[in-house]
C-alpha positions as CSV (number, residue, x, y, z in Angstrom):
1,M,36.4,-0.5,-3.5
2,E,39.8,0.5,-1.7
3,D,41.8,-2.5,0.1
4,S,41.7,0.7,3.2
5,I,38.3,0.7,3.8
6,K,37.5,-3.3,3.0
7,P,38.0,-4.5,6.7
8,L,36.1,-1.4,7.8
9,V,33.2,-2.6,5.3
10,E,33.4,-5.8,6.2
11,E,33.4,-4.7,10.0
12,L,29.9,-2.9,9.4
13,H,28.2,-5.8,7.7
14,E,28.9,-8.1,10.4
15,L,27.2,-5.3,12.9
16,V,24.0,-5.6,10.4
17,R,24.1,-8.8,10.2
18,H,23.8,-9.4,13.9
19,G,21.0,-6.8,14.1
20,K,23.0,-3.9,15.4
21,L,22.0,-0.8,13.6
22,K,22.5,1.6,16.1
23,E,26.1,0.7,16.4
24,A,26.6,0.1,12.9
25,K,25.3,3.8,12.0
26,K,27.7,4.8,15.0
27,F,30.9,3.2,13.0
28,Y,30.2,4.1,9.7
29,W,30.2,7.9,10.7
30,K,33.3,7.4,12.7
31,N,35.4,5.4,11.4
32,I,33.8,4.9,7.2
33,H,32.5,8.2,5.7
34,S,35.4,9.9,5.7
35,L,37.4,7.8,3.8
36,V,34.1,7.3,1.2
37,E,33.6,10.8,0.9
38,K,36.8,12.1,-0.2
39,R,36.8,9.0,-2.5
40,F,33.5,10.4,-4.0
41,I,34.5,14.6,-3.9
42,D,37.3,13.1,-6.0
43,S,35.6,11.2,-8.2
44,V,32.5,14.1,-9.0
45,N,35.7,16.7,-9.3
46,K,37.4,15.0,-12.1
47,K,33.6,14.2,-13.5
48,I,33.3,18.1,-13.7
49,E,36.8,18.8,-15.2
50,S,36.2,16.3,-18.0
51,K,33.1,17.7,-18.8
52,K,31.1,15.0,-17.9
53,L,28.9,16.7,-15.4
54,P,28.0,20.1,-15.4
55,Q,28.3,22.5,-12.2
56,Y,24.5,22.8,-10.8
57,D,22.9,25.6,-9.5
58,W,19.7,23.6,-7.8
59,L,19.5,19.9,-6.4
60,I,16.4,19.0,-6.0
61,I,16.1,16.1,-3.3
62,P,13.1,13.7,-3.1
63,A,13.9,12.5,0.5
64,G,13.9,9.4,1.9
65,L,15.2,7.7,5.5
66,E,19.2,8.6,4.8
67,E,21.3,10.8,5.7
68,S,24.9,9.3,4.4
69,Y,23.9,9.4,0.2
70,Y,22.2,13.2,0.2
71,V,25.9,14.0,2.3
72,L,28.0,12.7,-0.4
73,L,25.8,14.3,-2.9
74,I,26.2,17.9,-0.9
75,N,29.5,18.2,-0.3
76,A,30.2,16.7,-3.5
77,L,28.0,18.9,-6.0
78,K,28.4,22.1,-3.6
79,P,25.0,23.5,-5.4
80,K,23.9,26.6,-4.6
81,K,20.5,25.5,-3.6
82,I,18.7,22.5,-2.3
83,Y,15.1,21.6,-2.5
84,F,14.4,19.3,0.0
85,L,10.7,17.5,-0.9
86,C,10.3,14.9,2.2
87,T,8.5,13.2,4.6
88,E,7.8,14.7,7.8
89,I,9.8,11.6,9.2
90,F,12.8,12.6,7.5
91,R,12.7,16.3,8.7
92,N,12.3,15.1,12.3
93,E,15.1,12.7,12.3
94,F,17.5,13.3,10.0
95,L,17.8,16.8,8.1
96,E,19.4,19.0,11.0
97,N,22.6,15.9,11.1
98,I,21.9,17.0,6.8
99,I,22.7,20.5,7.7
100,K,25.7,20.0,10.4
101,K,27.4,17.7,8.6
102,T,26.9,19.6,5.0
103,N,27.6,23.1,6.8
104,L,24.5,24.5,4.9
105,K,23.0,27.6,5.9
106,R,19.5,28.5,6.1
107,E,19.3,30.7,3.2
108,Q,20.9,27.7,0.9
109,Y,17.8,25.4,0.9
110,I,13.5,25.5,1.1
111,V,12.4,22.2,2.8
112,N,8.6,20.8,1.8
113,V,7.2,18.3,3.6
114,I,4.4,15.8,1.9
115,N,2.2,13.8,3.6
116,Y,3.2,10.2,2.6
117,K,0.5,8.4,3.5
118,G,-2.1,8.8,0.7
119,M,-0.3,10.6,-1.6
120,D,-0.3,10.3,-5.6
121,L,2.1,11.1,-8.6
122,A,0.0,14.7,-9.2
123,E,0.3,15.8,-5.4
124,V,4.1,15.0,-5.4
125,Y,4.1,16.7,-9.1
126,G,2.1,19.8,-7.9
127,K,4.1,20.2,-4.6
128,I,8.2,20.7,-6.8
129,K,6.2,22.6,-9.9
130,E,4.7,25.2,-7.0
131,K,8.5,25.6,-6.7
132,A,9.7,25.8,-10.1
133,H,9.9,29.4,-10.5
134,L,12.8,29.7,-8.3
135,F,14.3,26.7,-10.2
136,N,16.8,28.9,-12.0
137,G,19.9,27.9,-14.0
138,K,21.4,24.2,-13.9
139,V,19.2,21.6,-11.9
140,A,19.9,18.2,-10.8
141,V,16.4,15.7,-9.6
142,D,18.6,13.0,-7.5
143,L,16.8,9.3,-7.2
144,T,19.0,7.4,-4.9
145,R,16.9,6.8,-2.1
146,G,13.7,8.9,-1.8
147,K,10.3,7.3,-1.2
148,R,9.2,5.6,-4.2
149,I,5.8,7.9,-4.8
150,I,8.2,11.1,-4.1
151,S,10.6,10.0,-6.3
152,A,8.3,8.7,-9.0
153,G,6.6,12.2,-9.1
154,A,10.0,14.3,-9.1
155,A,10.6,12.1,-11.9
156,I,8.4,13.0,-14.0
157,M,8.8,16.7,-13.0
158,A,12.1,16.2,-14.1
159,S,11.2,14.9,-17.5
160,F,9.2,17.5,-18.2
161,F,11.4,20.8,-17.5
162,G,14.2,19.2,-19.0
163,F,16.3,19.1,-15.4
164,D,18.8,16.2,-15.3
165,I,18.3,13.4,-13.5
166,I,21.3,11.6,-10.8
167,Y,21.4,8.9,-8.8
168,I,24.3,7.2,-6.8
169,D,24.9,3.7,-8.3
170,E,27.1,1.3,-5.6
171,D,27.9,-2.8,-5.1
172,W,25.1,-4.5,-3.4
173,E,25.6,-6.7,-0.1
174,V,22.4,-8.6,-1.1
175,D,22.0,-10.6,2.0
176,I,22.0,-7.7,4.3
177,K,20.3,-5.3,1.7
178,R,23.5,-3.1,2.0
179,G,24.9,-1.0,-0.3
180,V,28.9,-1.4,0.2
181,P,30.5,2.0,1.3
182,G,33.7,3.3,-1.0
183,S,32.0,2.2,-4.0
184,E,29.5,4.9,-4.8
185,D,29.7,6.1,-8.5
186,L,27.1,9.5,-9.0
187,I,25.4,8.5,-12.2
188,L,24.4,11.3,-14.3
189,V,21.3,10.9,-16.9
190,R,21.7,13.5,-19.8
191,N,18.2,12.6,-21.6
192,P,15.6,12.0,-19.1
193,F,13.6,12.0,-22.1
194,H,14.8,9.4,-23.9
195,I,15.5,7.1,-21.0
196,F,12.4,7.8,-19.3
197,G,10.2,4.9,-20.6
198,D,12.3,2.9,-18.7
199,L,11.7,4.6,-15.6
200,E,8.3,5.3,-15.6
201,K,7.8,1.2,-16.4
202,N,9.8,0.6,-13.0
203,Y,7.9,2.7,-11.3
204,A,4.6,2.0,-12.7
205,R,5.4,-1.4,-11.9
206,I,6.2,0.0,-8.2
207,M,3.0,1.4,-8.2
208,F,0.8,-1.3,-9.3
209,N,2.5,-3.9,-6.4
210,Q,1.9,-1.5,-3.9
211,Y,-1.8,-1.2,-5.1
212,N,-1.6,2.2,-6.4
213,F,-3.5,2.0,-9.3
214,N,-4.1,5.6,-10.4
215,S,-0.5,6.0,-10.1
216,S,0.2,3.4,-12.5
217,K,-2.7,4.0,-14.3
218,V,-0.8,7.6,-14.8
219,L,2.3,6.5,-15.9
220,L,1.1,2.9,-17.9
221,Q,-0.9,6.2,-20.0
222,E,2.1,8.4,-20.6
223,L,4.1,5.1,-21.7
224,C,1.3,4.5,-24.4
225,K,2.4,7.6,-26.2
226,K,6.3,7.6,-25.6
227,V,6.8,3.7,-26.8
228,K,7.1,2.3,-30.6
229,D,4.9,-0.9,-29.4
230,P,1.5,0.2,-26.7
231,R,0.1,-2.5,-27.4
232,E,1.4,-4.3,-23.5
233,Y,0.9,-0.9,-22.3
234,E,-2.6,0.1,-23.4
235,V,-3.7,-3.8,-21.8
236,L,-2.0,-2.8,-18.5
237,T,-3.9,0.8,-18.4
238,L,-7.1,-1.2,-18.6
239,I,-5.9,-3.5,-15.8
240,S,-4.7,-0.7,-13.4
241,E,-8.0,0.7,-14.2
242,T,-10.0,-2.7,-13.4
243,Y,-8.3,-2.6,-10.0
244,D,-8.6,0.9,-9.3
245,Y,-12.5,0.3,-9.9
246,W,-12.4,-3.4,-7.7
247,N,-10.9,-1.7,-5.0
248,A,-13.4,1.1,-4.8
249,F,-16.7,-1.6,-4.8
250,N,-17.5,0.1,-8.6
251,Y,-18.4,-3.7,-9.4
252,N,-19.8,-2.6,-12.9
253,A,-17.0,-0.2,-14.6
254,A,-14.1,-3.0,-13.1
255,S,-16.0,-5.6,-15.1
256,K,-16.4,-3.5,-18.2
257,K,-12.6,-2.6,-17.9
258,I,-11.5,-6.3,-17.4
259,Q,-13.6,-7.2,-20.4
260,E,-12.0,-4.6,-22.6
261,A,-8.4,-6.0,-21.3
262,L,-9.1,-10.0,-22.0
263,R,-10.4,-9.3,-25.2
264,K,-7.2,-7.3,-26.3
265,I,-4.3,-9.8,-24.2
266,D,-6.1,-12.4,-27.3
267,Q,-6.2,-9.2,-29.8
268,F,-2.5,-8.5,-29.3
269,D,-1.6,-12.4,-28.7
270,L,0.1,-11.0,-24.9
271,T,0.8,-13.7,-21.9
272,I,-0.1,-11.2,-19.0
273,E,-1.8,-13.7,-16.5
274,R,-4.4,-14.4,-18.4
275,E,-6.1,-17.2,-16.1
276,T,-5.9,-14.9,-12.9
277,L,-7.4,-11.8,-15.4
278,K,-9.9,-14.7,-16.3
279,G,-11.1,-15.6,-12.8
280,N,-11.5,-11.9,-12.0
281,E,-14.0,-11.3,-15.0
282,E,-16.0,-14.2,-13.3
283,A,-16.0,-12.4,-10.2
284,L,-17.0,-9.3,-11.2
285,I,-19.8,-10.4,-13.2
286,I,-21.3,-11.8,-10.1
287,L,-20.3,-9.1,-8.6
288,S,-21.7,-6.5,-10.8
289,K,-25.1,-8.2,-10.2
290,I,-25.4,-5.8,-6.9
291,N,-26.3,-3.0,-8.6
292,T,-29.9,-4.6,-9.7
293,V,-30.3,-5.5,-6.2
294,Q,-32.6,-2.9,-4.7
295,K,-33.1,-4.3,-1.3
296,I,-30.6,-6.1,1.3
297,D,-33.7,-8.7,1.7
298,E,-33.1,-9.5,-2.1
299,L,-28.8,-9.6,-1.5
300,L,-29.3,-12.1,1.1
301,K,-31.4,-14.4,-1.2
302,D,-28.8,-14.9,-3.3
303,D,-26.0,-17.6,-2.3
304,N,-23.4,-16.8,-5.0
305,L,-23.5,-12.9,-4.4
306,I,-23.3,-13.1,-0.8
307,L,-20.5,-15.4,-1.0
308,H,-18.6,-13.3,-3.8
309,L,-19.1,-9.9,-1.4
310,L,-18.1,-11.5,1.5
311,I,-14.7,-12.8,-0.6
312,D,-14.4,-9.3,-1.7
313,L,-14.7,-7.9,1.3
314,Y,-12.1,-10.4,3.1
315,T,-9.7,-10.2,0.2
316,N,-9.9,-6.3,0.0
317,A,-8.8,-5.9,3.4
318,L,-5.9,-8.0,2.7
319,R,-5.1,-6.1,0.2
320,R,-5.2,-2.7,2.8
321,R,-3.7,-4.7,5.3
322,E,-0.9,-5.1,3.1
323,S,-0.5,-1.5,1.9
324,R,-0.5,-0.7,5.9
325,R,-4.1,0.6,6.1
326,L,-4.9,-1.1,8.9
327,D,-8.1,1.0,9.9
328,D,-9.7,0.3,6.2
329,A,-8.4,-3.1,6.2
330,I,-10.3,-4.2,9.7
331,V,-13.6,-1.8,8.5
332,R,-14.2,-4.1,5.4
333,L,-14.0,-7.6,8.1
334,Y,-16.0,-5.8,10.3
335,R,-18.7,-5.4,7.7
336,L,-17.6,-8.9,6.6
337,L,-18.5,-10.2,9.8
338,E,-22.3,-8.3,9.8
339,L,-22.8,-9.7,6.5
340,I,-22.5,-13.1,7.4
341,S,-24.6,-12.4,10.1
342,Q,-27.6,-11.0,8.2
343,Y,-27.4,-13.6,6.3
344,R,-27.2,-16.5,8.2
345,L,-30.3,-14.6,9.9
346,A,-32.1,-14.1,6.9
347,S,-32.7,-17.9,6.5
348,Y,-34.2,-17.6,9.9
349,D,-36.9,-15.0,8.4
350,I,-35.2,-12.8,10.3
351,I,-34.4,-9.2,8.7
352,T,-31.6,-7.5,10.6
353,S,-33.3,-3.6,9.7
354,E,-36.8,-4.6,10.7
355,P,-36.4,-7.7,12.9
356,N,-39.5,-9.8,13.6
357,Y,-38.6,-12.8,16.3
358,K,-42.7,-14.5,16.1
359,N,-41.8,-17.8,14.7
360,H,-38.9,-17.8,17.7
361,P,-40.4,-17.2,20.5
362,E,-37.8,-19.2,22.9
363,L,-35.4,-15.8,21.8
364,K,-37.1,-13.6,24.5
365,E,-35.7,-15.2,27.3
366,K,-32.2,-16.4,26.1
367,Y,-31.6,-13.6,24.7
368,K,-32.3,-12.0,28.4
369,E,-30.2,-14.9,29.9
370,I,-27.3,-14.5,27.4
371,T,-26.8,-10.7,27.8
372,K,-26.9,-11.0,31.8
373,Q,-23.5,-13.5,31.4
374,L,-22.1,-11.2,28.7
375,Y,-22.8,-7.7,30.2
376,N,-24.0,-7.9,33.8
377,Q,-27.6,-6.8,32.5
378,E,-31.0,-8.8,31.3
379,R,-31.4,-7.4,27.9
380,E,-34.8,-7.3,25.6
381,L,-34.5,-8.7,21.8
382,P,-33.4,-5.5,19.9
383,F,-35.4,-3.6,17.3
384,E,-32.4,-3.3,14.8
385,I,-30.0,-5.5,15.0
386,G,-26.0,-4.8,14.4
387,I,-22.6,-7.4,14.0
388,K,-23.1,-8.4,18.1
389,D,-26.2,-9.0,18.3
390,G,-26.5,-10.6,14.9
391,H,-24.2,-13.0,16.1
392,I,-25.5,-13.6,19.5
393,L,-28.4,-14.8,18.2
394,L,-27.2,-16.9,15.8
395,F,-25.6,-18.8,18.4
396,L,-28.7,-19.0,20.5
397,L,-30.4,-20.3,17.4
398,E,-27.4,-23.0,17.4
399,D,-26.8,-21.6,13.1
400,E,-23.8,-23.7,11.7
401,I,-22.1,-21.0,11.8
402,W,-21.9,-21.0,15.4
403,K,-22.7,-25.1,16.3
404,N,-20.9,-26.3,18.5
405,K,-19.7,-23.2,20.6
406,T,-19.6,-22.3,23.8
407,L,-20.8,-18.6,26.1
408,E,-16.4,-18.1,26.3
409,D,-16.3,-18.5,22.4
410,M,-18.7,-15.8,22.4
411,K,-17.2,-13.4,24.7
412,K,-13.8,-14.1,22.6
413,F,-16.1,-13.0,19.8
414,L,-17.1,-10.1,21.0
415,G,-13.3,-8.6,22.5
416,P,-11.9,-8.1,18.9
417,I,-15.0,-6.3,18.1
418,R,-15.2,-4.6,21.2
419,L,-11.4,-3.4,19.7
420,R,-12.6,-1.5,16.8
421,D,-15.8,0.0,18.4
422,N,-13.3,1.6,20.7
423,S,-11.3,3.0,17.9
424,I,-10.9,6.2,16.1
425,I,-12.8,5.0,12.9
426,A,-15.9,3.6,15.0
427,H,-16.2,5.6,18.4
428,G,-13.1,6.0,20.6
429,I,-9.9,7.2,20.1
430,E,-7.6,4.1,19.8
431,T,-5.8,3.2,17.1
432,I,-6.1,-1.0,15.1
433,N,-3.3,-2.6,15.4
434,D,-1.6,-5.6,14.3
435,K,-2.6,-8.3,16.8
436,A,-6.4,-6.7,16.8
437,F,-6.4,-6.8,13.0
438,K,-5.0,-10.8,12.9
439,K,-7.9,-12.0,15.6
440,I,-10.5,-10.2,13.5
441,E,-8.9,-11.7,10.8
442,E,-9.2,-14.9,11.7
443,M,-12.3,-14.9,13.1
444,S,-13.2,-13.9,9.5
445,E,-11.5,-16.3,8.1
446,E,-13.5,-19.1,10.6
447,F,-16.6,-17.5,9.5
448,L,-15.6,-18.0,5.5
449,K,-15.2,-21.5,5.9
450,I,-17.7,-22.8,7.5
451,T,-20.2,-20.7,5.1
452,C,-18.4,-22.3,1.9
453,K,-18.8,-26.1,3.3
454,L,-22.5,-25.0,3.5
455,L,-22.8,-24.0,-0.4
456,S,-20.5,-26.9,-1.2
457,K,-17.7,-24.5,-2.7
458,N,-14.5,-24.1,-2.0
459,L,-12.8,-21.0,0.2
460,Q,-9.1,-20.7,-2.2
461,E,-10.4,-20.9,-5.4
462,L,-12.8,-18.1,-4.5
463,I,-10.3,-16.5,-3.0
464,Q,-8.0,-17.2,-6.4
465,Q,-10.7,-15.8,-8.7
466,H,-10.6,-11.9,-6.2
467,K,-6.7,-12.3,-6.2
468,F,-4.6,-9.1,-8.4
469,I,-1.9,-10.2,-10.6
470,K,1.3,-8.6,-9.7
471,L,3.6,-6.8,-12.3
């Protein structure tokens, strides 16, 4: 980085450190970008003149939420045409500024918007392949700052079609997780097939750790074909398949895959988190018993199976929350709370689908009284018991789950449940937020702790058995 720009960069990074991100962005464009761009263009021109870098007809940009890198690339490379594969946020908030700063004409670029939520690599690959007939001449694919899945799909496509892969490398300020303006350098990867194993491994790891196991499986299978020693990738493919099945509650298939993975770990003498995977196997063997259960009544009699199902719903919900899929996550916690009520009521010979209250004649008047207090109207005992009624009945029965709790505690319980009922995934139009999720998560954890205590089990040990490894 040149001395003339250093004080400006330091001032920029200080703004970021103090959380003044809007001011930092304005400062960059006003004081720094023109200096960075001149240096970057000069560097790229020298590479073109020395034949270290070709001139490109097409530049494919799998876009992230960024402007400056793309402005640098377009103004330096001056491609004839550009293909943006981007999210709606990029198109609405960043694209116009890039077009203005690069003086692109409308006929020079194509924009293809893709829905980032829930996408997989195959979809990204397909989107680019649809336009493949347009990419005549020399083509470069930029992987500088794109969304991970979009970039992964673009990298696979570039490797397949033999396009060049480029990216902007730069020095990095670790504490603020920002690049250092003025240190940018355009890197060209001429032979993607020769180096794609490294890229593929990295993207596979990213997809795996983001719980996108279908995409990680595809990448790992490709690695098995390319590397000299595929043993590690064979095992990781099996683990990806295990977790993909497990996330979808297909316990039988998951159990078979993890047993195969463990056999290969021993056979190949690998060090892949064997103890954690062994715990996973033990949990899946128990969970697989659900496939032999014909009726819910049978399930509710198996304490060990019920407990593992509850833990599985809980850990599944936490993974989905981590992936910002709150609606999916809360559905799983809702089912957890309902299953706990079904399980505990069964110990009083009350089956939620066809309840018989003959052994508990006191419930009739108690239920009328409490519903008047909760809903301002007396209600008869339900013919079919849902999550709210299930826990109300447990409260009236003074079950261990609700022991020493008050009517106010019951009202606090019903509040978050109503939030879920009013959500788009249930009967309303509201969206679930972090606050609502947190309330239901805390209730779920509390009831899980009580259930574990009743069965003399350790909650954290059980959660560990259901924990997915990270790569």
